[in-house]
C-alpha positions in Angstrom: 7.4 101.3 114.3 6.8 98.9 117.2 10.1 97.4 118.4 8.7 93.9 118.6 7.6 94.0 115.0 11.2 94.3 114.0 12.3 91.1 115.7 12.3 87.8 113.8 9.7 85.1 114.3 12.4 82.9 115.6 12.0 84.4 119.1 10.6 82.1 121.7 10.9 83.1 125.4 9.3 86.4 124.8 6.2 84.5 123.6 6.0 82.5 126.8 6.6 85.6 129.0 5.0 88.5 127.2 6.2 91.3 129.4 9.1 93.8 129.1 11.7 93.1 131.7 13.6 96.1 133.0 15.6 95.3 136.2 17.0 92.2 137.9 18.6 91.4 141.2 19.4 88.1 142.9 16.6 85.7 142.2 14.0 88.2 140.8 13.3 89.9 137.5 11.2 93.0 137.5 9.1 94.0 134.5 8.5 97.5 133.3 5.2 97.6 135.2 7.0 97.0 138.4 5.9 93.4 139.0 8.6 91.0 140.4 9.0 87.5 139.0 10.8 84.8 140.9 13.3 83.4 138.4 13.6 79.6 138.3 14.9 79.8 134.8 18.2 81.6 135.5 19.1 82.5 131.9 18.7 78.8 130.9 21.5 78.1 133.4 23.7 81.1 132.6 22.9 82.8 136.0 23.9 80.2 138.6 24.8 83.1 140.9 21.7 85.1 140.2 21.2 88.5 138.6 23.7 91.3 139.2 25.5 89.7 142.1 27.0 92.7 144.0 30.5 91.3 144.3 30.7 90.5 140.6 29.1 93.7 139.6 31.6 95.7 141.6 34.5 93.9 140.0 33.0 94.6 136.5 32.3 98.3 137.2 35.8 98.9 138.7 37.4 97.2 135.6 35.3 99.3 133.1 35.8 102.6 135.1 39.6 102.2 134.8 39.3 101.6 131.0 40.2 98.0 131.2 40.6 96.2 127.9 37.2 95.0 126.6 38.1 93.2 123.4 41.4 91.4 122.7 40.8 88.3 120.6 43.4 85.9 122.2 46.0 88.6 123.0 47.5 88.6 126.5 45.6 90.8 128.9 45.7 91.2 132.7 42.1 90.1 132.9 42.7 86.9 131.1 45.8 86.2 133.1 43.9 86.8 136.4 41.1 84.4 135.3 43.5 81.6 134.2 45.4 81.9 137.5 42.2 81.7 139.5 40.8 78.9 137.4 44.0 76.8 137.7 44.2 77.4 141.5 40.5 77.0 142.5 39.2 74.5 139.9 41.9 72.5 138.1 44.6 72.0 140.8 42.3 70.9 143.7 40.9 68.2 141.3 44.3 67.3 139.9 43.1 67.9 136.4 45.9 68.3 133.9 43.9 70.3 131.3 44.9 72.9 128.7 42.4 75.8 128.5 41.1 76.9 125.1 39.0 80.0 124.5 37.0 78.8 121.4 34.4 81.6 121.2 31.9 82.9 123.6 29.1 80.3 123.5 28.5 76.7 124.4 28.1 75.6 120.8 31.5 77.2 120.1 33.0 75.0 122.8 31.3 71.9 121.5 32.5 72.6 117.9 36.1 73.0 119.1 35.8 69.7 121.1 34.5 67.7 118.1 37.1 69.2 115.7 39.9 68.5 118.1 38.8 64.9 118.7 38.8 64.3 115.0 42.1 66.0 114.5 43.8 64.0 117.3 42.4 60.6 116.3 42.2 61.0 112.5 38.7 59.4 112.8 35.4 61.0 111.8 32.4 59.4 113.6 31.2 60.7 117.0 28.9 58.8 119.2 26.1 60.8 120.8 23.0 59.9 122.8 19.2 60.0 122.5 17.8 63.1 124.2 21.1 65.0 123.8 21.3 68.7 123.1 24.7 70.2 122.3 24.0 73.5 120.5 22.6 75.0 117.3 25.6 75.2 114.9 26.0 72.4 112.4 28.5 70.2 114.2 26.6 70.6 117.5 23.3 69.8 115.8 24.8 66.7 114.3 25.2 65.3 117.9 21.9 66.7 119.1 18.9 64.4 119.3 15.9 66.7 119.2 14.2 66.4 115.8 12.8 69.9 115.6 16.2 71.5 116.4 17.9 69.2 113.9 15.4 70.1 111.2 16.6 73.7 111.2 20.0 72.7 109.8 18.7 72.5 106.3 21.5 70.0 105.3 22.2 66.4 106.2 23.8 66.0 109.6 26.2 63.0 109.5 29.3 61.4 111.0 27.3 60.6 114.1 26.2 57.3 115.6 23.3 57.5 118.1 23.1 55.4 121.3 20.3 55.0 123.9 21.0 57.2 126.9 20.9 55.8 130.5 17.3 54.9 131.2 16.1 55.2 127.6 13.0 53.0 126.8 12.6 52.4 130.5 16.1 51.1 130.8 15.3 48.1 128.6 18.1 48.9 126.1 21.7 49.2 127.2 23.5 51.7 124.9 26.9 50.9 126.4 26.6 47.1 125.8 25.4 47.8 122.3 28.4 50.0 121.6 30.9 47.6 123.1 29.4 44.7 121.2 29.4 46.5 117.9 33.0 47.5 118.3 34.0 44.0 119.2 32.4 42.6 116.0 34.4 43.3 112.9 31.3 42.8 110.8 29.1 45.2 112.7 29.8 48.0 110.1 30.7 50.5 112.9 34.1 52.0 112.5 36.0 53.0 115.7 34.7 56.5 116.5 36.8 59.5 117.4 34.8 60.4 120.5 31.7 60.0 122.6 30.0 63.2 123.7 27.7 63.1 126.7 25.8 65.3 129.2 25.8 63.9 132.7 22.3 65.4 133.1 20.4 66.1 129.9 18.8 69.5 130.4 17.0 70.2 127.2 16.3 66.5 126.8 14.0 66.6 129.8 16.3 66.8 132.9 17.5 63.2 132.6 20.4 62.4 135.0 22.7 59.5 134.1 23.7 57.3 137.0 27.2 57.6 138.3 27.8 53.9 137.6 26.7 54.3 134.0 29.0 57.3 133.5 31.9 55.3 135.1 31.2 52.4 132.7 31.1 54.8 129.8 34.5 56.2 130.8 36.0 52.7 131.2 34.6 51.7 127.8 36.1 54.8 126.1 39.5 54.3 127.7 39.6 50.6 126.8 38.6 51.2 123.2 40.8 54.2 122.7 37.9 56.6 122.2 38.0 60.2 123.5 35.3 61.0 126.1 33.8 64.5 125.8 31.6 65.8 128.6 29.3 68.7 127.7 29.1 70.6 131.0 27.8 73.8 129.4 24.5 73.8 131.4 25.3 71.4 134.3 28.8 72.7 135.1 29.8 75.6 137.4 28.1 74.0 140.4 24.6 73.4 139.0 24.6 69.8 140.2 26.7 70.5 143.3 30.4 70.0 142.5 32.0 72.5 140.0 32.0 69.8 137.3 28.9 67.6 137.1 31.0 64.5 136.2 32.8 64.6 139.6 30.0 62.4 141.1 31.1 59.5 138.9 34.8 59.8 139.7 35.8 60.1 136.1 38.2 62.3 134.2 37.0 63.2 130.7 39.5 63.7 127.9 37.7 66.9 126.8 35.2 69.2 128.7 32.9 71.9 127.3 32.0 74.8 129.6 30.0 78.0 129.0 26.8 79.5 130.4 27.5 80.3 134.1 31.3 80.4 133.6 31.4 84.2 133.5 29.1 84.2 136.6 27.3 87.3 135.3 25.6 86.2 132.1 28.4 87.6 130.0 29.3 85.4 127.0 32.2 83.1 127.7 33.2 79.5 126.9 36.1 77.2 127.4 37.1 73.9 126.0 39.4 71.9 128.3 41.4 68.9 127.2 44.3 66.7 128.4 47.6 68.4 127.7 48.8 65.7 125.3 45.7 66.4 123.1 46.9 70.0 122.4 47.8 69.5 118.8 46.3 72.7 117.5 48.3 74.9 115.1 48.2 78.6 116.0 44.9 80.1 114.8 43.5 76.7 113.6 40.3 77.3 115.6 39.5 80.8 116.6 36.8 83.5 116.9 36.6 87.2 117.1 35.0 87.3 120.5 37.1 84.6 122.3 38.7 87.4 124.3 35.8 88.8 126.2 37.7 90.5 129.0 34.7 91.8 131.0 33.6 88.1 131.3 37.1 87.1 132.4 36.8 89.7 135.2 33.4 88.5 136.5 34.5 84.9 136.1 37.6 85.4 138.2 35.5 87.2 140.8 33.0 84.3 140.9 35.7 81.8 141.4 37.1 83.8 144.4 33.6 84.4 145.8 32.1 80.9 145.4 34.8 78.3 144.9 37.3 79.2 147.7 35.8 76.4 149.7 33.1 73.7 149.4 30.2 75.7 151.0 28.3 76.3 147.8 28.6 72.7 146.7 27.3 71.3 150.0 24.5 73.9 150.1 23.4 72.9 146.6 23.4 69.2 147.5 21.2 69.9 150.6 18.8 71.9 148.5 18.7 69.1 145.9 17.3 66.9 148.6 14.6 69.5 149.3 13.6 69.6 145.7 13.5 65.8 145.5 11.2 65.7 148.5 8.8 68.5 147.4 8.6 67.4 143.8 8.2 63.8 144.9 5.2 64.9 146.9 3.7 66.7 143.8 4.3 63.6 141.7 2.6 61.4 144.2 -0.4 63.8 144.7 -0.9 64.1 141.0 0.2 60.7 139.8 -2.6 60.6 137.2 -0.9 63.5 135.5 2.8 63.4 136.6 4.9 60.6 135.3 8.1 61.4 137.1 10.3 63.9 138.9 14.0 63.8 138.4 17.2 65.8 138.8 20.4 66.5 140.7 21.6 69.4 142.7 19.5 72.4 141.6 18.5 71.1 138.2 15.1 69.4 138.3 12.2 68.4 136.1 8.6 67.4 136.6 7.4 65.2 133.7 3.8 65.1 132.7 2.0 62.2 131.0 0.2 64.5 128.6 2.9 66.8 127.1 0.7 70.0 126.6 0.0 70.0 130.3 3.6 71.0 131.0 3.2 74.2 129.0 -0.1 75.0 130.7 1.6 74.5 134.1 4.4 76.8 133.1 1.9 79.4 132.0 0.0 79.1 135.2 3.3 79.5 137.1 4.1 82.7 135.1 0.6 84.1 136.0 1.6 83.6 139.7 5.0 85.3 139.2 7.3 82.3 138.7 9.4 81.8 135.6 10.0 78.2 134.6 10.6 76.7 131.1 9.7 73.3 129.5 12.0 70.7 128.0 12.0 67.2 126.7 11.4 65.7 123.3 7.7 66.8 123.4 8.2 69.7 125.9 6.5 67.4 128.5 8.8 68.4 131.4 8.6 71.5 133.5 12.2 72.4 134.1 13.5 74.1 137.3 16.9 75.9 137.3 16.8 78.4 140.3 19.9 80.4 141.0 22.3 78.5 143.3 22.4 81.7 145.5 18.6 81.8 146.0 17.5 82.0 149.7 15.8 79.1 151.3 12.6 81.2 151.6 12.8 81.9 147.8 13.2 78.3 147.0 10.2 77.4 149.2 8.2 80.2 147.6 9.0 78.9 144.1 8.0 75.3 145.0 4.8 76.6 146.6 4.0 78.6 143.4 4.7 75.6 141.3 2.4 73.5 143.4 -0.4 76.0 143.0 0.2 76.1 139.2 0.0 72.3 139.0 -3.2 72.3 141.1 -4.8 75.0 139.0 -3.9 73.2 135.8 -4.9 69.6 136.6 -7.4 70.1 139.4 -7.3 69.1 143.0 
């Protein structure tokens, strides 16, 4: 029996890239036929440090070869202790963040579920405010605060206890979600009860690479603080340096009450997630929120190695910000050259999108890029945006190569 015939119809990426991948190193994936593909997908943001980084790989192999504990639920292990020590010293302490660390389960949606549950437990309130264009995961609580209609439709049950607001720039910036929320809360006849939390992405990835302005984020944080609403930042895709700083919200100078992390946290593509929250919010009873695979020790090992390798100083952050300027310039040139087809380019750090006026064109551009050896995905409410997430560790020559290939793909698709 053919192996692919056994897999569910739910598969998606294998349809867009119909080759069998066999090896990967750095910024390139190699298929079984030996062809190299430049990876501007990076595991949907789970591989910020590229494939099989040698420092992380060595740490993992050494741990496995000495029979280090692999599975431990939330028992104490040397690997977890090492990770927590490094995370505290290299991430939390330098930023003066007084957060407790929860291991909720190994994926981003686990982290979001824990955040929503905790916010409701702490406040005793049920409603959560979310935004247009948001994506927070595929489990029911996360889907309830997700905006995309097709993903929400898969739930099969009503998704409630959520109030939706316009995100920064929605409808061309003609509608202010924050003013609407503040006005509704001020009016005792508005019908809106005080929510438990607001959940937000500082840059919406699946929503079409929509960056919120730092001032908008600061205004949101002020509103939440003034109204007694917990602010949850979903940093699952945009954290771990994707936008430059370790946390994407640092650009706005805010301190969220709760932060969700996953994807590149392990540094190696191994499943791992954290939910961070202010110490006074730690009202959990033992075992009240748990998961069998919340103790993924190999992920702790590579995560600690990644913190030592990339976050001992600000070099990676500064490099990513410089490269973001390169992407802004090159994508801006493409947008200007093909203005009849490209509606916008936008992003921050090394998360960028090229939006097309006719949504199907984005898929054709992505397919043309794949034919040229470049992996990119699409995002947005109509999949109208070509989304670029290269590894943060890619060489300058690789980034230039990828942008050149993208330019060729756009030219081949729309002409000129």
